N, C-alpha and C positions, 0 to 999 in steps of 0.2 A: 621425296616421293619416288618410289621405284615402281615401275609398271611392267606388265607383261605385254607382248606384242598384240596388236588388234587381231581379232579372228578373221579368217579368210571369208570373203563374201563377194557377191556381185555388187559392190558399192561403187559409186553412190546410188542410192535409190531415188527415184523421182516420184512426184505426186501420183502418177499413174500406177506405180508399183505398190502403193500403200493400201492397206485395208484396215479398218477399225478392228482392234483386237490383236493385231500383230505385236509381238514383243521381241526384244533383243536384250542380251546381257552384255554389258560393257566389259572390257578388260578390267583387271583388278590392280590396285595400287596400295602400297603400304605407306602409311603416314608416319613420318619420323618426328621425333621430339624437336630436332633442329628446324624442320619445316614449319612446325606449329609456332615456334618462337619467332622465326623470321617473318612469317606472315603477320603475326600479331604486331611486331615492332613496326612494320611498314603500313599496315592497313587497318588494324582493329585492336589497338592496345587495351588490354584488360590484364590485370595481374594474374588471373587464372589461366591466361593464354601465354604469358611471357615469363613468368617468374615461378620456378618450380617450388620454392619454399612457400611463397604467398599462396600458391594454388592449393597447397595441402590444407589451408585454413578456409578455403572457399566451400560453397555448397557441393562442389564436384569432388572434393577430397584429393585433388591432384590436377596436373596439367591437362587441359582439353583444348582442342582446336576451336577457333572461332567458327561460328555457324556459317559465316560468309566464306571461310576457307573450305569448309565441307561442301558448300554449294558450288564453289569454283572447281573443286576437285571432281565432283560428280559431273559437271559440265565438261571438264577437260577429258575425262574418260570417255564420255559420249562422243566428243569431237575426235579423239584419237581413234575411235572405232571406224570413223569415216562413213557412217551410215548415210548422211545426206551432205557430205562435203562436196562442194561445188554445185549442188542442186538446191540447197537452201539459199534463198535470195535475201532474206531479211528476218531478223527476229523482231516480233512485234509486242511481246509481253511475256511476263512470268506471273503466275498466279498460284494461290493456295500453298504458299511456302510454309512448311512446318518442320521445325527441328524437334525430333522425337527423343533422341538420346545423344549424348555428346560423343564426338570422335576423339579417341585417346591415342597417345603415342603408341605405335606398334599395330594399330588397327589396320587391317587390309580391307579396303572398301571396294564395292562394285555397285553398279546400278542396273536395275531392270528398267528399260525404256519401252513404254507401250504406246501404241497409236490409239488415242482416246476419241478423236473426232476429225473428220475431214470436211472442208467446205470448199468445193471447186469454184474456180473463177471462170466466168464465161468470156474468155478471150481466145483469139487464135493461138496464143502461146500456151494456153491451158494452165495447169498447175492450180494451186489454191492454198488455203490456210490449213495448217496441221496443228492439232493440239496433242502434245506429247506428255505422258505422265512418267515421272521419274520416281523410283523408290530405291533408296540407297541403304545398303546393309553392310555390316562388318563381317569378319571371318566367322563369327558365330551366328550369322543370319539375324542379328539384332537390328531392328529397323532404326536408322539414324535420322533420315531426312526424307521428305517427299515434297515434290513440287510439280507444277505443270508449266510447260514452255509452249509458246505460240509462235509459229514460224510460217513464213510464206515460202513455199517450195515449188520449184519449177516443174512443169510437165515435160515429158520427153520432147514434145514439139518445140519447146524453147530452144533446145540445142540444135535444131535444124533450120532455124531462121537466120 
């Protein structure tokens, strides 16, 4: 994977900074054939992920990344952006994961991450639960993957205690 540097921004953001409807675009990364095969051999062996010849006989007609690999890359790009680095206290779930199209060698992927819902916690530390929507596309804006991530994010007061 080769990636571009994260965009400049006033990161990390805290719960208090977030509004439903905000969206952010992650840096992009190009997925290499070597990375697809390496991930498959370690985490999700299927011949259409690991063997170029066998992959030509699959329903994909060629080598494709594991869906888990695509999901991990989408999360990695979000994490690299630093949007809530050090303000996210815990991940509590992932929902509505859908693989729409395969990620192929040479694809350059990026995600748009949107704030879908906010549930404040009533504590002196503030913060709350954030539902993030991810939509991952390739260089041709073809939708590859979508999912929702649930996180507990600190309020700014958390840093002052």
